[in-house]
N, C-alpha and C positions, 0 to 999 in steps of 0.2 A: 243627392249625396252619392259619393262613390260607394260601391259595395263594400261592406265591412266597416264603414265609418260609424263610430260610436259617439254618442253625445252624453257627457256626464250628466247624471241626475234624471235623464229622460225616463218618464214613467207616465202612467195614466194621470191626466191632469187633476183628477179628483183626489189623488194621493199626494200631491205636491202642495207645499205652501205657496202663497202668492209670490214671494220673493224667488223661490226655486223655479216657479213657472216662468217668471220674467227672465231669469238667467237662461233657461232652456229655450225660451222663445228666441232670444238673441242668437243663440248658437244654431238653432234650426234655420232661421232666416239667412244666416251667413253661409251655411253649408248646403242647403237645399238647392237642387237644380232649378226648381221653380216652386212657388207656393202662392196660395191665394186664400182669402177668407171672404165669405159672402153672408148676408143676413136676409131675413124675411121680416118685414115690419109687422107690428102687432095687428093692424087691421087685416093684413093679408093672411096672417096665421089664423085669425078668427074666422075668416072666410073658408079656408081650406083644411084647417086642422093641423095639429102638431106633427103628426107623422108625415103628411104630405109636405108640410113646410120644411121639415128636416131634409127630405129628399130634394126639394127645390133648392134649398141653400147649397146642398152638395153639388147639384148640377151647375148652379151659378158660379160657385168657386172653381169647378172643373173648367168651365169655359173661360175663366179669367187667367188660367195658367198660361204662362208664356210658351211653354213647351209641353205638349200633351204627353203623358206617360203611355206606355204600351198597354197597360191594364190599370184597373182601379181596385184597390182594396177598400172595403167599406165596413164600417162598424155596425154589424147587425143585419142591415138590409141593403140591397143594391138599389140605386135610384133609377136605373134603366135609362136608355137613350143617350149614352155617352159616346157611342161609336167605337168603343173598345171593350174588350172582355172585362167583366166585373165580378168580383168575388166577395161575398158577404162573409165576414169573420165574426163569429160569436165572441163577445167580450173583446173585440179587436183592440181597444185601447190598452188592454192588459197583456196581449200576446204579440202584437205587431209594433215594432218601433215606428214604422211609417204612420200607422193610425194613432199611436200615442203622440207623435209629433203634431199631427193634425189636431188632436184634442187639445194640446197645449196652445197652439195658435188660436183656435176658436175660443177657448176659455179666456185667454189674455185679451182678445178683442172684445169679448162680452164684458169683461170686467171694466175695460175703458169706457164702453158705451154706458154701463150702469153708473160709473162715476160721473160721466158727463150729464146723464139724466138727473143725477142728484142736484146738480146746479140749478136745473129748471124746477124740480119738484122735491125740495129738501125734506118736506114733511113725511115722505115715504121711506127715507133711509136707504135708498138704492145703493149708496156708497158702502154700506155695511153688509147688506144681505146679498147683493149682486144678483137679484132676481129669484132667489130661493125664498120660500115662505118661512117666515119667522113669526113668533108671537108679536113682536113690535110691528111688523109689517101688516099683520092681520088687524091689529088695533088701528093703525093708520088708515087702512082701507075702510074700516067701519066708521071712523071719525070723518074722513074727507071724501069717501067714495073713490072710485077708480079714476086715475088720470087718463089723459088721451093715449098714453103709451102702455097701459095695462092690457093684458090679453084676456078678453071677456070669456073665452072658452074655458079658462082655468077655474076650477071649482072654488078657490078662495075668493076670486073676484066676483063670481056669480053669487056666492053666499053673502058677500058684503052688500051687493046690490039688493038682494032679496031681504036682507035684514034691515033695510032702510037707511043705508049710509047717507050722510048729508049731501 
């Protein structure tokens, strides 16, 4: 985006409604010089842990950018190994438009993945909770056990396994 470009409604993705995130996502994708989203699958996350998986996803998205930026602003932690200066910004999605834009892109992509997973595993309500623990999701885990896409490192999944889910 050109310096000084403002995107209406842009904020930390957690503070926006789903409809507002989708509007912002469209604007970010249209105005950004380059953008990319990457993910880490559940089995890979289980192997390396959440923190390392977040850093790995950042590196993967960075490498997918068509044009590499001069530096990387990162929400909380720097991933390392980007070949450019990296700056960790505490609560970055609340204080940096660039990081907020990235959080919107990531959350919209995540919501679409969860909606698609609902088609395969409707009993878990992925389309409703979008990967966040809810009472209904905990009940589904206890009743059906974890699906192949559940992250076994997460305490809710481990608890369901320990409590003898089907």
